[in-house]
Backbone as a chain_set.jsonl record, in Angstrom:
{"seq": "MKIKICALFFLILTFSLARPAKAQFLIDVESGSVFTGYNDVRIPGDEGTFFL", "coords": {"N": [[0.826, -1.188, 0.0], [2.008, 1.185, 0.734], [3.79, 1.599, -1.369], [2.08, 2.123, -3.503], [0.971, 4.569, -2.693], [3.229, 6.184, -2.675], [3.903, 6.039, -5.418], [1.624, 7.246, -6.541], [1.827, 9.818, -5.402], [4.248, 10.588, -6.602], [3.484, 10.638, -9.333], [1.51, 12.657, -9.293], [3.055, 14.827, -8.466], [4.888, 14.944, -10.599], [3.249, 15.536, -12.87], [2.121, 17.921, -12.05], [4.204, 19.695, -12.046], [4.936, 19.786, -14.654], [5.373, 21.592, -17.622], [3.836, 23.134, -20.449], [5.122, 22.494, -23.72], [6.718, 24.753, -25.922], [6.429, 25.077, -29.213], [8.502, 25.705, -32.065], [8.841, 27.174, -35.3], [10.937, 26.882, -38.05], [12.645, 27.947, -40.901], [15.238, 27.306, -43.102], [17.088, 28.797, -45.544], [19.234, 28.628, -48.271], [21.393, 30.045, -50.718], [23.199, 30.036, -53.828], [25.754, 29.708, -56.361], [26.161, 26.943, -58.564], [28.531, 24.928, -60.022], [29.472, 22.466, -62.31], [31.894, 21.781, -63.468], [34.433, 19.823, -65.071], [33.345, 16.814, -66.526], [34.536, 14.648, -67.738], [34.825, 11.461, -68.138], [36.138, 8.244, -68.414], [35.654, 4.826, -68.42], [37.198, 1.793, -68.473], [39.985, 3.806, -67.781], [41.783, 5.309, -70.522], [40.689, 4.033, -72.734], [38.132, 3.15, -72.391], [34.486, 3.243, -72.04], [32.927, 6.344, -72.747], [31.667, 8.725, -70.548], [29.389, 11.362, -69.887]], "CA": [[0.0, 0.0, 0.0], [2.915, 2.323, 0.798], [4.36, 1.784, -2.709], [1.038, 2.755, -4.319], [0.857, 5.968, -2.271], [4.441, 6.867, -3.177], [3.786, 6.144, -6.873], [0.593, 8.248, -6.809], [2.427, 11.103, -5.072], [5.238, 10.883, -7.641], [2.765, 11.013, -10.553], [0.886, 13.97, -9.083], [4.144, 15.805, -8.451], [5.441, 15.043, -11.948], [2.331, 16.21, -13.787], [1.844, 19.281, -11.595], [5.356, 20.527, -12.387], [5.166, 19.764, -16.105], [4.952, 22.813, -18.324], [3.625, 22.841, -21.874], [6.239, 22.801, -24.613], [6.448, 25.797, -26.909], [7.024, 24.661, -30.478], [8.988, 26.781, -32.912], [8.894, 26.853, -36.714], [12.15, 27.477, -38.596], [12.98, 27.62, -42.292], [16.602, 27.693, -43.433], [17.21, 28.89, -46.997], [20.571, 28.988, -48.717], [21.476, 30.243, -52.162], [24.57, 30.104, -54.319], [25.966, 29.164, -57.7], [26.672, 25.577, -58.612], [29.214, 24.639, -61.268], [29.867, 21.065, -62.332], [33.277, 21.607, -63.914], [34.623, 18.821, -66.109], [32.846, 15.476, -66.238], [35.084, 13.767, -68.768], [35.187, 10.22, -67.453], [36.147, 7.02, -69.203], [35.862, 3.641, -67.591], [38.424, 1.99, -67.72], [41.083, 4.651, -68.266], [41.725, 6.038, -71.783], [40.114, 3.258, -73.809], [36.815, 2.643, -72.022], [33.256, 3.953, -72.429], [32.942, 7.75, -72.365], [30.481, 9.198, -69.838], [29.316, 12.834, -69.719]], "C": [[0.877, 1.26, 0.0], [3.518, 2.632, -0.574], [3.355, 2.49, -3.617], [0.887, 4.226, -3.971], [2.052, 6.768, -2.77], [4.367, 7.055, -4.691], [2.757, 7.203, -7.254], [1.118, 9.643, -6.518], [3.433, 11.526, -6.14], [4.555, 11.323, -8.938], [2.122, 12.384, -10.43], [1.944, 15.069, -9.111], [4.715, 16.021, -9.848], [4.529, 15.842, -12.87], [1.991, 17.622, -13.332], [2.997, 20.223, -11.942], [5.633, 20.594, -13.883], [4.623, 21.041, -16.728], [4.779, 22.484, -19.8], [4.828, 23.275, -22.715], [5.816, 23.871, -25.607], [7.186, 25.418, -28.193], [7.456, 25.883, -31.278], [9.062, 26.272, -34.341], [10.076, 27.595, -37.31], [12.351, 27.006, -40.029], [14.377, 28.164, -42.566], [16.753, 27.65, -44.951], [18.631, 29.33, -47.329], [20.56, 29.161, -50.23], [22.945, 30.338, -52.564], [24.658, 29.474, -55.693], [26.551, 27.765, -57.608], [27.278, 25.355, -59.992], [29.698, 23.191, -61.231], [31.319, 20.86, -62.733], [33.35, 20.568, -65.029], [34.108, 17.458, -65.651], [33.309, 14.497, -67.309], [35.606, 12.5, -68.096], [35.139, 9.075, -68.446], [36.443, 5.871, -68.266], [36.118, 2.472, -68.518], [39.383, 2.901, -68.468], [40.824, 5.377, -69.575], [40.955, 5.292, -72.87], [38.657, 2.834, -73.541], [35.66, 3.491, -72.549], [33.301, 5.381, -71.886], [31.612, 8.127, -71.721], [30.519, 10.721, -69.77], [28.818, 13.17, -68.356]], "O": [[0.549, 2.261, -0.636], [3.734, 3.798, -0.906], [3.73, 3.354, -4.41], [0.694, 5.052, -4.863], [1.901, 7.899, -3.233], [4.729, 8.117, -5.197], [2.983, 7.976, -8.185], [0.883, 10.564, -7.301], [3.467, 12.691, -6.536], [4.999, 12.279, -9.574], [2.183, 13.185, -11.362], [1.738, 16.12, -9.718], [4.995, 17.155, -10.238], [4.996, 16.735, -13.578], [1.605, 18.449, -14.159], [2.784, 21.424, -12.112], [6.474, 21.376, -14.327], [3.534, 21.501, -16.384], [5.501, 21.645, -20.339], [5.46, 24.296, -22.443], [4.677, 23.88, -26.073], [8.416, 25.439, -28.243], [6.854, 26.953, -31.181], [9.314, 25.09, -34.575], [10.216, 28.801, -37.107], [12.239, 25.817, -40.329], [14.664, 29.33, -42.299], [16.569, 26.603, -45.571], [19.158, 30.277, -46.746], [19.801, 28.494, -50.934], [23.811, 30.673, -51.756], [23.736, 28.786, -56.132], [27.325, 27.448, -56.704], [26.618, 25.568, -61.009], [30.267, 22.747, -60.234], [31.916, 19.849, -62.365], [32.428, 20.453, -65.837], [34.395, 17.009, -64.542], [32.553, 13.621, -67.73], [36.709, 12.488, -67.549], [34.196, 8.961, -69.229], [37.35, 5.931, -67.436], [35.241, 2.187, -69.334], [39.559, 2.758, -69.678], [39.773, 5.996, -69.74], [40.596, 5.914, -73.871], [38.031, 2.217, -74.403], [35.852, 4.353, -73.406], [33.66, 5.609, -70.731], [30.55, 7.874, -72.29], [31.592, 11.302, -69.609], [28.686, 14.347, -68.019]]}, "num_chains": 1, "name": "protein.A"}
């Protein structure tokens, strides 16, 4: 019986001290130039299939 009273007291104490969470909304936007450079690839080496 003592364990039940302690558990009930703990639950009441926990929920009485709980505060509502405040949610935040955030959007992160980045901008910039993108350059691919050279994409001259052959597999294998100099004699293989050319990919762009």
